[in-house]
MOPAC internal coordinates of N, CA, C and O (Angstrom, degrees):
PM7 1SCF
backbone

  N    0.0000 0     0.00 0     0.00 0    0    0    0
  C    1.4550 1     0.00 0     0.00 0    1    0    0
  C    1.4846 1   110.92 1     0.00 0    2    1    0
  O    1.2310 1   120.96 1   -48.69 1    3    2    1
  N    1.3392 1   115.76 1   131.31 1    3    2    1
  C    1.4359 1   118.58 1  -174.57 1    5    3    2
  C    1.5289 1   108.54 1   -99.75 1    6    5    3
  O    1.2310 1   120.46 1   -52.44 1    7    6    5
  N    1.3175 1   116.72 1   127.56 1    7    6    5
  C    1.5203 1   119.01 1  -176.73 1    9    7    6
  C    1.5206 1   110.84 1  -103.86 1   10    9    7
  O    1.2310 1   120.59 1  -154.82 1   11   10    9
  N    1.3207 1   116.48 1    25.18 1   11   10    9
  C    1.4585 1   120.38 1   178.36 1   13   11   10
  C    1.5179 1   107.21 1   -75.14 1   14   13   11
  O    1.2310 1   120.00 1   -38.91 1   15   14   13
  N    1.3708 1   117.60 1   141.09 1   15   14   13
  C    1.4350 1   119.51 1   174.77 1   17   15   14
  C    1.5046 1   113.86 1   -63.40 1   18   17   15
  O    1.2310 1   120.47 1   -32.74 1   19   18   17
  N    1.3015 1   116.71 1   147.26 1   19   18   17
  C    1.4809 1   122.74 1   178.99 1   21   19   18
  C    1.4964 1   104.93 1  -108.25 1   22   21   19
  O    1.2310 1   121.72 1   -51.96 1   23   22   21
  N    1.3652 1   114.32 1   128.04 1   23   22   21
  C    1.4896 1   122.67 1   173.46 1   25   23   22
  C    1.5079 1   110.61 1  -107.37 1   26   25   23
  O    1.2310 1   121.44 1   -43.49 1   27   26   25
  N    1.2443 1   114.86 1   136.51 1   27   26   25
  C    1.4595 1   122.11 1  -178.22 1   29   27   26
  C    1.5385 1   107.71 1  -119.82 1   30   29   27
  O    1.2310 1   121.58 1   -59.12 1   31   30   29
  N    1.3926 1   114.59 1   120.88 1   31   30   29
  C    1.4297 1   119.12 1   178.59 1   33   31   30
  C    1.5334 1   108.83 1   -89.26 1   34   33   31
  O    1.2310 1   120.92 1   -47.29 1   35   34   33
  N    1.2417 1   115.85 1   132.71 1   35   34   33
  C    1.4610 1   116.29 1   179.34 1   37   35   34
  C    1.6109 1   105.74 1  -116.74 1   38   37   35
  O    1.2310 1   122.51 1   -56.53 1   39   38   37
  N    1.2772 1   112.80 1   123.47 1   39   38   37
  C    1.4721 1   121.48 1  -179.07 1   41   39   38
  C    1.5219 1   105.40 1  -111.97 1   42   41   39
  O    1.2310 1   118.63 1   -46.59 1   43   42   41
  N    1.2627 1   120.21 1   133.41 1   43   42   41
  C    1.4257 1   122.66 1   175.67 1   45   43   42
  C    1.5453 1   111.27 1   -60.78 1   46   45   43
  O    1.2310 1   122.27 1   -40.05 1   47   46   45
  N    1.2984 1   113.26 1   139.95 1   47   46   45
  C    1.4597 1   116.45 1   176.08 1   49   47   46
  C    1.5563 1   109.00 1   -90.06 1   50   49   47
  O    1.2310 1   122.31 1   -54.57 1   51   50   49
  N    1.2888 1   113.18 1   125.43 1   51   50   49
  C    1.4479 1   116.79 1  -176.78 1   53   51   50
  C    1.6355 1   109.45 1   -73.72 1   54   53   51
  O    1.2310 1   122.33 1   -44.69 1   55   54   53
  N    1.3221 1   113.15 1   135.31 1   55   54   53
  C    1.4767 1   117.10 1   179.24 1   57   55   54
  C    1.4868 1   115.11 1   -84.50 1   58   57   55
  O    1.2310 1   121.64 1   171.91 1   59   58   57
  N    1.3765 1   114.46 1    -8.09 1   59   58   57
  C    1.4695 1   116.10 1   173.43 1   61   59   58
  C    1.4504 1   118.43 1   -72.75 1   62   61   59
  O    1.2310 1   120.89 1   -33.05 1   63   62   61
  N    1.2920 1   115.91 1   146.95 1   63   62   61
  C    1.5247 1   117.07 1   177.62 1   65   63   62
  C    1.5248 1   111.21 1   -78.41 1   66   65   63
  O    1.2310 1   119.73 1   -23.27 1   67   66   65
  N    1.2466 1   118.12 1   156.73 1   67   66   65
  C    1.4417 1   121.84 1   176.20 1   69   67   66
  C    1.5582 1   110.33 1   -61.75 1   70   69   67
  O    1.2310 1   122.23 1   -32.30 1   71   70   69
  N    1.3236 1   113.33 1   147.70 1   71   70   69
  C    1.4705 1   116.16 1   175.85 1   73   71   70
  C    1.4704 1   109.99 1   -96.60 1   74   73   71
  O    1.2310 1   119.16 1   -57.63 1   75   74   73
  N    1.3489 1   119.20 1   122.37 1   75   74   73
  C    1.4224 1   123.15 1  -179.64 1   77   75   74
  C    1.5298 1   110.58 1  -114.52 1   78   77   75
  O    1.2310 1   121.91 1   -55.20 1   79   78   77
  N    1.3376 1   113.95 1   124.80 1   79   78   77
  C    1.4670 1   119.83 1   177.84 1   81   79   78
  C    1.5204 1   107.25 1  -115.69 1   82   81   79
  O    1.2310 1   119.73 1   -47.24 1   83   82   81
  N    1.2860 1   118.12 1   132.76 1   83   82   81
  C    1.4541 1   124.36 1   174.85 1   85   83   82
  C    1.5072 1   105.27 1  -112.86 1   86   85   83
  O    1.2310 1   121.42 1   -61.27 1   87   86   85
  N    1.3448 1   114.90 1   118.73 1   87   86   85
  C    1.4680 1   121.75 1  -179.91 1   89   87   86
  C    1.5303 1   106.65 1  -107.66 1   90   89   87
  O    1.2310 1   120.52 1   -60.28 1   91   90   89
  N    1.2416 1   116.62 1   119.72 1   91   90   89
  C    1.4558 1   122.49 1   173.88 1   93   91   90
  C    1.4554 1   111.65 1   -96.25 1   94   93   91
  O    1.2310 1   120.58 1   -59.05 1   95   94   93
  N    1.3691 1   116.49 1   120.95 1   95   94   93
  C    1.5307 1   119.73 1  -175.84 1   97   95   94
  C    1.5038 1   109.46 1  -107.84 1   98   97   95
  O    1.2310 1   119.47 1   -54.64 1   99   98   97
  N    1.3087 1   118.62 1   125.36 1   99   98   97
  C    1.4598 1   120.17 1   176.45 1  101   99   98
  C    1.5238 1   113.33 1    81.46 1  102  101   99
  O    1.2310 1   119.98 1     1.42 1  103  102  101
  N    1.2880 1   117.65 1  -178.58 1  103  102  101
  C    1.4369 1   122.18 1  -176.69 1  105  103  102
  C    1.5691 1   109.83 1   -60.03 1  106  105  103
  O    1.2310 1   120.80 1   133.04 1  107  106  105
  N    1.3168 1   116.08 1   -46.96 1  107  106  105
  C    1.4600 1   118.00 1  -175.83 1  109  107  106
  C    1.5332 1   113.54 1   -65.14 1  110  109  107
  O    1.2310 1   121.04 1   135.98 1  111  110  109
  N    1.3152 1   115.62 1   -44.02 1  111  110  109
  C    1.4608 1   122.18 1   179.03 1  113  111  110
  C    1.5511 1   111.10 1   -64.91 1  114  113  111
  O    1.2310 1   120.98 1   140.48 1  115  114  113
  N    1.3549 1   115.73 1   -39.52 1  115  114  113
  C    1.4991 1   117.87 1   179.64 1  117  115  114
  C    1.5413 1   109.73 1   -73.86 1  118  117  115
  O    1.2310 1   119.27 1   150.27 1  119  118  117
  N    1.3208 1   119.00 1   -29.73 1  119  118  117
  C    1.4667 1   118.44 1   172.02 1  121  119  118
  C    1.4652 1   111.63 1   -68.97 1  122  121  119
  O    1.2310 1   118.23 1   146.61 1  123  122  121
  N    1.3141 1   120.97 1   -33.39 1  123  122  121
  C    1.5240 1   124.51 1   176.08 1  125  123  122
  C    1.5045 1   106.87 1   -64.96 1  126  125  123
  O    1.2310 1   118.69 1   135.71 1  127  126  125
  N    1.3489 1   120.11 1   -44.29 1  127  126  125
  C    1.4262 1   120.32 1   177.32 1  129  127  126
  C    1.4513 1   114.71 1   -59.15 1  130  129  127
  O    1.2310 1   121.02 1   134.26 1  131  130  129
  N    1.3490 1   115.65 1   -45.74 1  131  130  129
  C    1.4866 1   120.17 1   174.68 1  133  131  130
  C    1.4632 1   112.57 1   -53.92 1  134  133  131
  O    1.2310 1   118.86 1   131.98 1  135  134  133
  N    1.2835 1   119.79 1   -48.02 1  135  134  133
  C    1.4722 1   125.00 1   177.91 1  137  135  134
  C    1.5438 1   111.34 1   -54.40 1  138  137  135
  O    1.2310 1   121.90 1   129.54 1  139  138  137
  N    1.3564 1   113.97 1   -50.46 1  139  138  137
  C    1.4873 1   117.81 1   179.66 1  141  139  138
  C    1.5165 1   113.95 1   -59.75 1  142  141  139
  O    1.2310 1   120.88 1   139.37 1  143  142  141
  N    1.3323 1   115.91 1   -40.63 1  143  142  141
  C    1.4151 1   121.37 1   178.56 1  145  143  142
  C    1.5676 1   110.27 1   -66.13 1  146  145  143
  O    1.2310 1   121.65 1   134.71 1  147  146  145
  N    1.2970 1   114.45 1   -45.29 1  147  146  145
  C    1.5144 1   120.26 1   178.61 1  149  147  146
  C    1.5746 1   112.35 1   -60.76 1  150  149  147
  O    1.2310 1   121.13 1   148.60 1  151  150  149
  N    1.3202 1   115.44 1   -31.40 1  151  150  149
  C    1.4689 1   123.20 1   179.48 1  153  151  150
  C    1.5234 1   112.07 1   -85.24 1  154  153  151
  O    1.2310 1   118.98 1  -177.29 1  155  154  153
  N    1.3467 1   119.56 1     2.71 1  155  154  153
  C    1.3877 1   125.16 1   177.87 1  157  155  154
  C    1.4935 1   119.59 1    74.89 1  158  157  155
  O    1.2310 1   120.74 1  -154.84 1  159  158  157
  N    1.3188 1   116.20 1    25.16 1  159  158  157
  C    1.5115 1   117.19 1   179.99 1  161  159  158
  C    1.5004 1   110.11 1   -60.43 1  162  161  159
  O    1.2310 1   119.08 1   -47.57 1  163  162  161
  N    1.2866 1   119.36 1   132.43 1  163  162  161
  C    1.4829 1   124.20 1  -179.64 1  165  163  162
  C    1.4502 1   112.33 1  -123.56 1  166  165  163
  O    1.2310 1   120.43 1   -16.80 1  167  166  165
  N    1.3244 1   116.79 1   163.20 1  167  166  165
  C    1.3704 1   122.01 1   176.35 1  169  167  166
  C    1.5978 1   113.96 1    83.20 1  170  169  167
  O    1.2310 1   122.03 1  -168.43 1  171  170  169
  N    1.2672 1   113.72 1    11.57 1  171  170  169
  C    1.4479 1   122.95 1  -175.35 1  173  171  170
  C    1.5138 1   108.45 1  -127.90 1  174  173  171
  O    1.2310 1   120.91 1   -37.00 1  175  174  173
  N    1.3088 1   115.86 1   143.00 1  175  174  173
  C    1.4478 1   120.93 1   172.44 1  177  175  174
  C    1.5029 1   107.94 1  -100.59 1  178  177  175
  O    1.2310 1   120.16 1   -53.15 1  179  178  177
  N    1.2876 1   117.30 1   126.85 1  179  178  177
  C    1.5227 1   122.71 1  -176.47 1  181  179  178
  C    1.5076 1   107.71 1  -105.13 1  182  181  179
  O    1.2310 1   120.97 1   -40.44 1  183  182  181
  N    1.3571 1   115.75 1   139.56 1  183  182  181
  C    1.4705 1   124.13 1   174.67 1  185  183  182
  C    1.4422 1   108.12 1  -133.31 1  186  185  183
  O    1.2310 1   119.11 1   -65.38 1  187  186  185
  N    1.3213 1   119.30 1   114.62 1  187  186  185
  C    1.4814 1   125.31 1   175.77 1  189  187  186
  C    1.5196 1   108.62 1   -89.09 1  190  189  187
  O    1.2310 1   120.18 1   -48.77 1  191  190  189
  N    1.3651 1   117.27 1   131.23 1  191  190  189
  C    1.4289 1   123.99 1  -177.60 1  193  191  190
  C    1.5165 1   107.88 1  -129.00 1  194  193  191
  O    1.2310 1   120.05 1   -57.79 1  195  194  193
  N    1.2984 1   117.51 1   122.21 1  195  194  193
  C    1.4591 1   119.75 1  -177.26 1  197  195  194
  C    1.5278 1   110.63 1  -156.18 1  198  197  195
  O    1.2310 1   120.77 1   -24.50 1  199  198  197
  N    1.3066 1   116.14 1   155.50 1  199  198  197
  C    1.4394 1   119.42 1   174.89 1  201  199  198
  C    1.5140 1   111.51 1   -88.27 1  202  201  199
  O    1.2310 1   120.04 1   159.91 1  203  202  201
  N    1.3489 1   117.54 1   -20.09 1  203  202  201
  C    1.4083 1   123.22 1  -179.83 1  205  203  202
  C    1.5267 1   111.18 1   -85.54 1  206  205  203
  O    1.2310 1   120.59 1   -77.14 1  207  206  205
  N    1.3479 1   116.48 1   102.86 1  207  206  205
  C    1.4626 1   123.55 1  -175.43 1  209  207  206
  C    1.5681 1   111.27 1   -60.18 1  210  209  207
  O    1.2310 1   120.54 1   141.97 1  211  210  209
  N    1.3358 1   116.57 1   -38.03 1  211  210  209
  C    1.4680 1   120.71 1   179.37 1  213  211  210
  C    1.4586 1   112.29 1   -62.02 1  214  213  211
  O    1.2310 1   120.11 1   130.69 1  215  214  213
  N    1.3453 1   117.40 1   -49.31 1  215  214  213
  C    1.4263 1   125.36 1  -178.76 1  217  215  214
  C    1.5270 1   108.95 1   -65.81 1  218  217  215
  O    1.2310 1   119.13 1   140.01 1  219  218  217
  N    1.3629 1   119.27 1   -39.99 1  219  218  217
  C    1.4348 1   119.46 1   175.06 1  221  219  218
  C    1.4900 1   115.87 1   -63.20 1  222  221  219
  O    1.2310 1   121.17 1   143.84 1  223  222  221
  N    1.3529 1   115.37 1   -36.16 1  223  222  221
  C    1.4704 1   120.66 1   176.80 1  225  223  222
  C    1.5968 1   112.21 1   -59.44 1  226  225  223
  O    1.2310 1   121.40 1   151.82 1  227  226  225
  N    1.3029 1   114.93 1   -28.18 1  227  226  225
  C    1.4238 1   119.39 1  -175.26 1  229  227  226
  C    1.4948 1   113.59 1   -97.78 1  230  229  227
  O    1.2310 1   120.03 1   179.09 1  231  230  229
  N    1.3406 1   117.55 1    -0.91 1  231  230  229
  C    1.4057 1   125.57 1   177.01 1  233  231  230
  C    1.5241 1   110.48 1   -69.25 1  234  233  231
  O    1.2310 1   120.50 1   -34.98 1  235  234  233
  N    1.3470 1   116.65 1   145.02 1  235  234  233
  C    1.4525 1   119.11 1  -177.09 1  237  235  234
  C    1.4764 1   114.48 1   -86.68 1  238  237  235
  O    1.2310 1   119.42 1   172.05 1  239  238  237
  N    1.2979 1   118.71 1    -7.95 1  239  238  237
  C    1.4981 1   123.80 1   177.32 1  241  239  238
  C    1.5204 1   109.84 1   -66.15 1  242  241  239
  O    1.2310 1   121.47 1   -43.18 1  243  242  241
  N    1.3504 1   114.80 1   136.82 1  243  242  241
  C    1.5390 1   116.09 1   175.36 1  245  243  242
  C    1.4637 1   113.19 1   -77.78 1  246  245  243
  O    1.2310 1   119.63 1   168.62 1  247  246  245
  N    1.4343 1   118.32 1   -11.38 1  247  246  245
  C    1.4350 1   123.39 1  -178.76 1  249  247  246
  C    1.5288 1   107.95 1  -112.68 1  250  249  247
  O    1.2310 1   120.90 1   -57.94 1  251  250  249
  N    1.3314 1   115.88 1   122.06 1  251  250  249
  C    1.4392 1   117.14 1  -179.50 1  253  251  250
  C    1.4773 1   113.65 1  -137.83 1  254  253  251
  O    1.2310 1   119.27 1   -35.74 1  255  254  253
  N    1.2423 1   119.00 1   144.26 1  255  254  253
  C    1.4664 1   126.40 1   177.05 1  257  255  254
  C    1.4982 1   109.18 1  -126.56 1  258  257  255
  O    1.2310 1   120.43 1   -61.45 1  259  258  257
  N    1.3457 1   116.78 1   118.55 1  259  258  257
  C    1.4937 1   119.69 1   171.68 1  261  259  258
  C    1.4605 1   107.86 1   -84.90 1  262  261  259
  O    1.2310 1   122.14 1   -60.69 1  263  262  261
  N    1.3124 1   113.51 1   119.31 1  263  262  261
  C    1.4309 1   122.51 1   179.07 1  265  263  262
  C    1.5295 1   114.06 1   -81.27 1  266  265  263
  O    1.2310 1   119.44 1   -50.56 1  267  266  265
  N    1.3134 1   118.67 1   129.44 1  267  266  265
  C    1.4747 1   123.06 1   176.71 1  269  267  266
  C    1.5386 1   113.13 1    58.27 1  270  269  267
  O    1.2310 1   118.51 1  -126.91 1  271  270  269
  N    1.2043 1   120.44 1    53.09 1  271  270  269
  C    1.5444 1   119.80 1   179.72 1  273  271  270
  C    1.4726 1   112.33 1   -61.45 1  274  273  271
  O    1.2310 1   119.09 1   150.38 1  275  274  273
  N    1.3245 1   119.33 1   -29.62 1  275  274  273
  C    1.4965 1   121.32 1   178.92 1  277  275  274
  C    1.5054 1   110.34 1   -80.67 1  278  277  275
  O    1.2310 1   120.80 1   135.25 1  279  278  277
  N    1.3145 1   116.08 1   -44.75 1  279  278  277
  C    1.4867 1   117.32 1  -172.84 1  281  279  278
  C    1.5251 1   113.71 1   -79.02 1  282  281  279
  O    1.2310 1   120.63 1   152.10 1  283  282  281
  N    1.3668 1   116.40 1   -27.90 1  283  282  281
  C    1.4392 1   117.76 1  -179.38 1  285  283  282
  C    1.5635 1   112.74 1  -107.18 1  286  285  283
  O    1.2310 1   120.70 1   171.98 1  287  286  285
  N    1.2882 1   116.27 1    -8.02 1  287  286  285
  C    1.4410 1   122.81 1  -178.60 1  289  287  286
  C    1.5320 1   112.84 1    49.65 1  290  289  287
  O    1.2310 1   121.71 1  -141.80 1  291  290  289
  N    1.3534 1   114.33 1    38.20 1  291  290  289
  C    1.4707 1   119.09 1   178.50 1  293  291  290
  C    1.3997 1   117.44 1    80.93 1  294  293  291
  O    1.2310 1   118.63 1  -178.88 1  295  294  293
  N    1.3301 1   120.23 1     1.12 1  295  294  293
  C    1.4326 1   124.47 1   178.74 1  297  295  294
  C    1.4871 1   108.98 1   -92.10 1  298  297  295
  O    1.2310 1   121.65 1   -12.60 1  299  298  297
  N    1.3045 1   114.44 1   167.40 1  299  298  297
  C    1.4961 1   118.22 1  -179.54 1  301  299  298
  C    1.5494 1   112.24 1   -73.55 1  302  301  299
  O    1.2310 1   120.12 1    -4.13 1  303  302  301
  N    1.2629 1   117.38 1   175.87 1  303  302  301
  C    1.4408 1   121.61 1   176.40 1  305  303  302
  C    1.4987 1   112.80 1   -88.55 1  306  305  303
  O    1.2310 1   118.79 1  -175.88 1  307  306  305
  N    1.2784 1   119.92 1     4.12 1  307  306  305
  C    1.4786 1   119.71 1   178.80 1  309  307  306
  C    1.4724 1   117.35 1    60.20 1  310  309  307
  O    1.2310 1   119.79 1  -160.20 1  311  310  309
  N    1.2903 1   118.00 1    19.80 1  311  310  309
  C    1.4854 1   120.51 1  -178.20 1  313  311  310
  C    1.5008 1   111.81 1    74.38 1  314  313  311
  O    1.2310 1   118.81 1  -167.25 1  315  314  313
  N    1.3629 1   119.87 1    12.75 1  315  314  313
  C    1.4268 1   122.50 1  -179.31 1  317  315  314
  C    1.4827 1   109.87 1   -95.50 1  318  317  315
  O    1.2310 1   118.14 1   -66.99 1  319  318  317
  N    1.3238 1   121.14 1   113.01 1  319  318  317
  C    1.4432 1   121.60 1  -178.20 1  321  319  318
  C    1.5825 1   114.71 1   -57.27 1  322  321  319
  O    1.2310 1   121.34 1   145.97 1  323  322  321
  N    1.3416 1   115.05 1   -34.03 1  323  322  321
  C    1.4750 1   118.69 1  -176.98 1  325  323  322
  C    1.6302 1   108.13 1   -69.44 1  326  325  323
  O    1.2310 1   119.20 1   148.26 1  327  326  325
  N    1.2827 1   119.13 1   -31.74 1  327  326  325
  C    1.4413 1   123.23 1  -179.50 1  329  327  326
  C    1.6369 1   104.94 1   -70.05 1  330  329  327
  O    1.2310 1   122.10 1   132.18 1  331  330  329
  N    1.3615 1   113.59 1   -47.82 1  331  330  329
  C    1.4673 1   115.67 1   177.33 1  333  331  330
  C    1.4896 1   113.47 1   -60.77 1  334  333  331
  O    1.2310 1   120.01 1   138.33 1  335  334  333
  N    1.3394 1   117.59 1   -41.67 1  335  334  333
  C    1.4448 1   121.26 1   175.69 1  337  335  334
  C    1.5487 1   113.64 1   -58.63 1  338  337  335
  O    1.2310 1   119.55 1   135.77 1  339  338  337
  N    1.2309 1   118.47 1   -44.23 1  339  338  337
  C    1.4309 1   126.53 1   178.79 1  341  339  338
  C    1.5377 1   110.13 1   -62.38 1  342  341  339
  O    1.2310 1   120.28 1   138.87 1  343  342  341
  N    1.3197 1   117.07 1   -41.13 1  343  342  341
  C    1.4911 1   124.08 1  -179.77 1  345  343  342
  C    1.4721 1   107.77 1   -68.83 1  346  345  343
  O    1.2310 1   120.61 1   137.20 1  347  346  345
  N    1.3523 1   116.45 1   -42.80 1  347  346  345
  C    1.4661 1   118.84 1   180.00 1  349  347  346
  C    1.4901 1   112.60 1   -62.31 1  350  349  347
  O    1.2310 1   120.73 1   134.63 1  351  350  349
  N    1.3375 1   116.22 1   -45.37 1  351  350  349
  C    1.4240 1   124.08 1   175.90 1  353  351  350
  C    1.5605 1   112.09 1   -56.17 1  354  353  351
  O    1.2310 1   121.42 1   135.43 1  355  354  353
  N    1.3291 1   114.90 1   -44.57 1  355  354  353
  C    1.4594 1   120.22 1   179.42 1  357  355  354
  C    1.5351 1   109.74 1   -62.24 1  358  357  355
  O    1.2310 1   119.79 1   146.58 1  359  358  357
  N    1.2405 1   118.00 1   -33.42 1  359  358  357
  C    1.5254 1   123.85 1  -177.96 1  361  359  358
  C    1.4282 1   114.10 1  -104.03 1  362  361  359
  O    1.2310 1   120.65 1  -151.61 1  363  362  361
  N    1.3324 1   116.36 1    28.39 1  363  362  361
  C    1.5075 1   122.34 1  -178.38 1  365  363  362
  C    1.5031 1   111.86 1   -57.47 1  366  365  363
  O    1.2310 1   117.99 1   137.86 1  367  366  365
  N    1.2971 1   121.43 1   -42.14 1  367  366  365
  C    1.4783 1   123.34 1  -173.77 1  369  367  366
  C    1.5458 1   106.41 1   -65.85 1  370  369  367
  O    1.2310 1   119.94 1   132.97 1  371  370  369
  N    1.3471 1   117.71 1   -47.03 1  371  370  369
  C    1.4673 1   119.72 1  -179.87 1  373  371  370
  C    1.5316 1   110.92 1   -59.42 1  374  373  371
  O    1.2310 1   120.01 1   134.55 1  375  374  373
  N    1.3346 1   117.59 1   -45.45 1  375  374  373
  C    1.4731 1   120.88 1   179.38 1  377  375  374
  C    1.5160 1   110.68 1   -65.12 1  378  377  375
  O    1.2310 1   119.27 1   142.15 1  379  378  377
  N    1.2732 1   119.00 1   -37.85 1  379  378  377
  C    1.4696 1   121.11 1  -179.33 1  381  379  378
  C    1.5420 1   111.61 1   -67.44 1  382  381  379
  O    1.2310 1   120.15 1   161.37 1  383  382  381
  N    1.3406 1   117.32 1   -18.63 1  383  382  381
  C    1.4805 1   119.40 1  -176.86 1  385  383  382
  C    1.5256 1   109.92 1   -86.33 1  386  385  383
  O    1.2310 1   118.58 1   177.13 1  387  386  385
  N    1.3126 1   120.31 1    -2.87 1  387  386  385
  C    1.4240 1   124.77 1  -179.61 1  389  387  386
  C    1.5379 1   112.95 1   -66.36 1  390  389  387
  O    1.2310 1   120.10 1   180.00 1  391  390  389

């Protein structure tokens, strides 16, 4: 039998709900966000992120980040991962703010 004292830490339980952010990257991710919004998903903050300015303008998300506006000039990445990577690096500050 162990006679050591037992200490119980009590931490207050937060009454606030968790904050959920869904970030859709590229055409596929942005299409997924549109589908979630169309299906009425609530309690989630949506952020659409795309190099294609025209596609981003038509996205239903109220929060949008154009990736790599200088490097892609608002055009898509053409399915090239290196172009998307460069665009994401250019927009690092905006992405980090999500």
